[in-house]
C-alpha positions in Angstrom: 2.2 2.7 -9.1 -0.6 5.8 -7.7 -2.9 7.2 -10.1 -1.3 10.6 -10.5 -4.0 12.5 -12.4 -6.8 13.3 -11.9 -6.4 14.9 -8.6 -7.8 17.4 -6.6 -4.2 19.7 -6.6 -3.1 22.2 -3.7 0.1 21.5 -1.9 1.5 23.9 0.9 -2.0 24.8 2.9 -3.2 25.7 5.7 -6.9 25.5 7.8 -9.1 24.6 10.4 -9.5 21.0 12.1 -13.2 20.6 12.0 -12.9 17.1 12.9 -10.7 14.6 14.9 -9.8 10.5 14.5 -10.0 8.5 17.5 -6.4 8.2 18.3 -5.4 11.9 17.4 -4.3 13.8 20.6 -2.2 16.7 19.9 -4.8 18.5 18.1 -8.5 20.2 18.3 -11.8 21.0 16.9 -10.5 24.5 15.8 -6.9 24.8 15.9 -5.2 26.2 12.9 -3.3 24.2 11.5 -0.8 23.6 8.5 0.0 20.7 6.0 3.2 19.1 5.4 2.2 18.0 2.1 4.7 15.0 1.8 3.8 11.9 3.0 6.8 9.2 4.2 6.1 5.6 4.9 8.0 5.7 8.0 9.1 1.9 7.6 11.3 2.0 4.4 14.9 1.9 4.9 15.2 5.6 4.1 12.4 6.7 6.5 14.7 4.7 8.7 18.2 6.2 8.1 15.8 9.5 8.9 16.0 10.2 4.7 12.4 10.7 4.8 12.6 13.1 1.9 14.2 9.8 -0.2 11.4 7.5 1.1 11.1 4.9 -1.1 6.7 4.6 -1.2 6.9 9.0 -0.9 3.7 10.5 -1.8 2.2 13.6 -2.4 -0.4 15.5 -1.6 -2.1 17.5 -4.7 0.5 15.9 -6.4 -0.7 12.3 -6.0 -3.3 12.5 -3.7 -6.1 14.6 -3.1 -4.8 18.2 -2.2 -6.0 21.9 -0.2 -8.4 22.9 -3.1 -10.3 19.6 -1.7 -13.3 20.6 0.8 -11.6 18.7 3.6 -8.3 17.2 3.3 
């Protein structure tokens, strides 16, 4: 199980892209964005059936992983 605390809180946040990864194609530096704070795996049975809110490996920014109050997310 993931460590729940301490984490940097903050979910439902917005920001500006300051850096992108090698394979990022749909956003550019300077773009304003909002964040989906729920992270689903995409490979478990529930995700494969489109039930991502019931992901067996679900994680969440701001509660299980550092969130929007971090300097960079």
